[in-house]
C-alpha positions in Angstrom: 18.3 -10.5 14.7 16.5 -11.6 11.6 17.2 -9.3 8.2 14.3 -8.0 5.7 15.1 -6.2 2.5 12.2 -3.6 1.9 11.3 -1.7 -1.4 9.8 1.6 -1.2 11.1 2.2 2.4 11.5 6.2 2.1 7.6 6.0 0.8 4.8 6.7 3.0 4.2 3.1 3.9 7.6 2.4 4.0 8.8 5.1 6.7 6.3 4.0 9.1 7.5 0.4 8.7 10.9 1.3 9.4 9.9 3.1 12.6 7.7 -0.3 13.4 9.9 -2.7 12.8 13.8 -1.0 13.2 14.1 -2.6 16.9 13.3 -5.8 16.5 15.0 -6.5 13.0 18.1 -5.7 10.8 16.6 -3.5 7.7 18.0 -3.0 4.4 15.9 -0.5 2.4 15.8 0.4 -1.1 15.1 4.1 -1.9 15.8 6.1 -5.1 18.9 8.5 -4.7 16.7 11.8 -4.3 14.1 10.4 -2.0 13.9 11.1 1.7 11.5 9.3 4.3 8.2 10.8 4.6 8.4 10.9 8.5 11.5 11.3 11.0 13.1 8.1 11.7 13.5 6.6 15.2 16.7 4.4 13.8 18.4 4.9 10.4 17.9 1.5 8.3 20.8 0.3 6.5 20.0 2.3 3.0 20.6 0.7 -0.7 20.0 3.5 -3.1 19.2 2.5 -6.4 15.9 1.1 -8.4 14.0 -2.2 -8.4 15.2 -3.4 -11.6 19.0 -3.1 -10.4 21.3 -6.2 -9.0 20.5 -6.1 -5.1 21.7 -10.0 -5.3 24.7 -9.4 -2.5 22.4 -7.8 -0.2 19.4 -10.1 -0.8 21.7 -13.2 0.0 22.2 -11.5 3.7 18.0 -11.3 4.2 15.4 -14.2 5.4 12.0 -12.1 3.9 11.4 -9.7 0.9 8.7 -6.6 1.7 8.0 -5.3 -1.1 6.3 -2.1 -0.8 7.4 0.0 -4.1 4.8 1.0 -6.4 4.9 3.0 -9.5 2.6 5.8 -10.1 0.1 5.0 -7.1 -1.2 8.7 -7.3 -3.2 10.7 -9.7 -2.4 11.7 -12.1 -1.1 7.9 -13.3 1.4 7.0 -15.7 0.3 5.0 -18.9 -0.1 1.3 -18.9 3.2 0.4 -20.4 5.4 2.1 -17.7 2.9 1.0 -15.0 3.4 -3.0 -16.2 7.3 -2.4 -16.7 7.6 -1.4 -13.0 4.9 -2.6 -11.5 4.9 -6.2 -13.2 8.2 -6.8 -15.0 10.8 -5.3 -12.7 9.0 -6.6 -9.6 9.2 -10.0 -11.0 13.1 -9.5 -11.8 13.4 -8.9 -8.1 11.6 -11.5 -7.0 13.2 -13.8 -8.9 16.8 -12.3 -7.6 15.5 -12.7 -4.3 14.7 -16.5 -4.8 17.9 -17.3 -6.1 19.4 -15.3 -3.4 18.1 -17.9 -0.8 14.7 -15.5 0.2 12.0 -18.0 0.7 9.1 -15.4 2.3 7.6 -13.2 0.8 5.2 -10.3 1.5 4.5 -8.4 -1.6 1.5 -4.7 -1.2 -1.2 -4.5 -3.5 -3.9 -2.1 -3.4 -7.5 -2.4 -3.0 -8.4 -0.5 -6.3 -7.5 -3.4 -7.8 -11.2 -4.8 -7.2 -12.5 -1.6 -8.9 -15.7 -1.5 -10.3 -16.5 -4.7 -8.2 -16.6 -2.6 -5.1 -19.9 -0.8 -6.6 -21.1 -4.6 -7.4 -20.8 -6.0 -3.8 -21.7 -4.6 -0.1 -18.4 -5.8 0.8 -15.2 -6.8 -1.0 -13.7 -10.3 -0.1 -10.8 -11.6 -1.0 -13.0 -13.8 -3.9 -14.3 -10.9 -5.5 -13.2 -10.5 -9.0 -10.5 -7.9 -10.0 -12.4 -5.0 -12.4 -9.5 -2.2 -12.2 -10.6 1.0 -13.8 -7.1 2.8 -13.5 -3.5 2.1 -15.3 -1.8 1.7 -12.2 -4.7 -0.6 -10.4 -4.8 -2.7 -13.4 -0.9 -3.4 -13.5 -1.3 -4.3 -9.7 -3.8 -6.7 -10.4 -2.1 -8.2 -13.2 1.1 -8.4 -11.1 -0.7 -10.2 -8.4 -2.1 -13.1 -10.6 1.9 -13.5 -12.1 3.3 -13.2 -8.3 0.5 -15.8 -7.3 1.5 -18.2 -9.7 5.1 -17.4 -9.5 4.9 -18.6 -5.7 3.1 -21.8 -6.3 5.8 -22.9 -9.4 8.6 -22.0 -7.0 6.8 -23.4 -3.8 7.5 -20.6 -1.8 5.8 -18.6 1.0 4.1 -15.4 -0.2 1.6 -13.1 1.3 -0.3 -10.7 -1.1 -1.7 -7.8 1.0 -4.1 -5.3 -0.8 -4.5 -2.3 1.6 -7.4 0.0 1.1 -7.7 3.8 1.8 -4.6 4.6 4.1 -3.9 7.8 5.8 -1.9 9.7 7.6 1.5 11.6 8.4 3.8 11.6 5.7 1.1 10.6 3.1 1.4 12.3 -0.5 0.0 16.1 0.1 -1.9 15.6 -3.5 -4.0 13.3 -1.3 -7.3 14.0 0.5 -6.3 13.9 4.5 -2.6 16.0 4.0 -4.4 18.7 1.4 -7.1 18.9 4.0 -5.0 19.2 6.8 -2.8 21.9 5.4 -6.1 23.9 4.7 -6.9 23.7 8.1 -3.7 24.6 9.8 -3.8 27.6 7.5 -7.4 28.6 7.7 -8.5 27.8 4.5 -12.0 26.7 3.6 -11.4 23.2 1.4 -13.2 22.4 -1.6 -14.8 18.4 -2.4 -16.8 17.0 -4.0 -20.3 15.9 -2.8 -18.2 13.5 -0.6 -20.8 10.5 -1.5 -17.9 8.3 -2.0 -17.9 5.5 0.8 -14.5 3.9 1.5 -13.0 2.4 4.6 -10.1 5.0 6.0 -7.6 3.2 7.5 -4.9 4.6 9.6 -1.4 4.3 8.5 -0.7 2.9 12.5 -3.3 0.2 12.1 -1.9 -0.8 8.5 1.9 -1.0 9.7 0.9 -3.0 12.8 -0.6 -5.7 10.5 2.1 -5.9 8.4 4.7 -6.8 11.3 2.3 -9.3 12.7 2.5 -10.8 8.7 6.2 -11.3 9.4 4.9 -14.4 11.2 4.4 -17.4 8.3 3.9 -19.8 10.5 0.3 -20.0 8.6 1.5 -19.4 5.5 2.5 -23.0 3.5 5.4 -23.0 0.4 3.7 -23.4 -3.0 0.1 -22.0 -1.4 0.1 -18.1 -1.6 -2.2 -16.1 0.4 -3.9 -13.2 -0.8 -5.5 -10.5 2.3 -7.3 -7.4 2.6 -6.0 -4.8 5.3 -8.6 -2.9 6.0 -10.8 -2.1 9.3 -14.2 -2.9 7.7 -16.0 0.0 8.6 -17.9 1.8 5.7 -17.4 6.0 6.0 -18.6 8.7 3.0 -16.1 11.1 2.4 -18.3 13.5 3.4 -18.3 11.7 6.9 -14.7 11.4 7.2 -13.8 14.7 6.0 -16.3 16.6 8.7 -15.1 14.6 11.6 -10.8 15.4 10.9 -12.1 18.9 10.3 -13.7 19.3 13.3 -10.9 17.4 15.2 -8.3 19.8 14.0 -11.0 22.9 15.1 -10.4 24.4 11.4 -11.8 28.0 11.1 -12.2 27.7 7.3 -15.2 25.6 5.8 -15.6 22.2 3.9 -17.6 23.3 0.6 -19.1 20.4 -0.6 -20.1 19.9 -4.0 -17.5 22.4 -6.0 -15.5 19.7 -7.1 -16.4 17.5 -10.1 -15.9 13.2 -9.4 -13.1 11.5 -11.0 -13.8 9.7 -14.4 -14.6 6.6 -13.9 -14.7 7.0 -9.6 -16.0 4.2 -8.3 -18.2 5.5 -5.7 -18.8 2.2 -3.2 -15.4 0.7 -1.8 -15.5 -1.5 1.2 -13.5 -4.5 2.0 -15.0 -7.2 4.7 -12.9 -6.9 7.8 -10.8 -10.1 8.3 -11.7 -11.2 11.7 -8.9 -14.0 11.9 -5.9 -13.3 14.0 -2.8 -13.1 12.4 0.1 -13.7 14.8 
């Protein structure tokens, strides 16, 4: 059975990915000492407690793949740029270097669609060639790391996929985010206050994302020293108002959605839609 080292295993995406992969792979999952999986797990992986800047060489030597999901400050309010750069770039690069020295040659690194930032309003659909114009400390640090990791894979002749995930939602998502906070209000019979809901996004289910991540473990189309960057999304534009209204009705909520009572965030990007990648990745 092939072995995978996964960072961020107890997080939102990581917990779902464990359930998706555990029957086919041996999983070693790094998590903070105080963290717990976001959803019930079908099978417990072998947990490694610690941080990404620790020494995990002994475990890395057993693995064929590294999936780097862990990210610092992915939700509002975002940490300062110094801390974001330390964890999302400096410490992450150290982990990749340790993995390379341990013999790992296949890497999947998870980025965010928000690395494209303001460029999302400058084009109808974002592609992998769209310039990176991040507007937040978190996304700026991820954009910087994507450039460094790309060059690092070329220099070291490694197989690397950098996958930018867009507006993912589902069970286990941080309660500060739209879908889970709205679901809680619906279940409690409360009203829910939103912005005008004019933001255009590509809301993508967590089930779709982890299926794509599993397919990405087939590295047949990835060549050593030629990194691949892909956007993971459905490519279907939808306003936040349309998305919220759909789920409110689906949950048979008794409260009301109140649009326009909440201000937009500072530097809010109003359109953020990637072009769907039609290429089959399996």
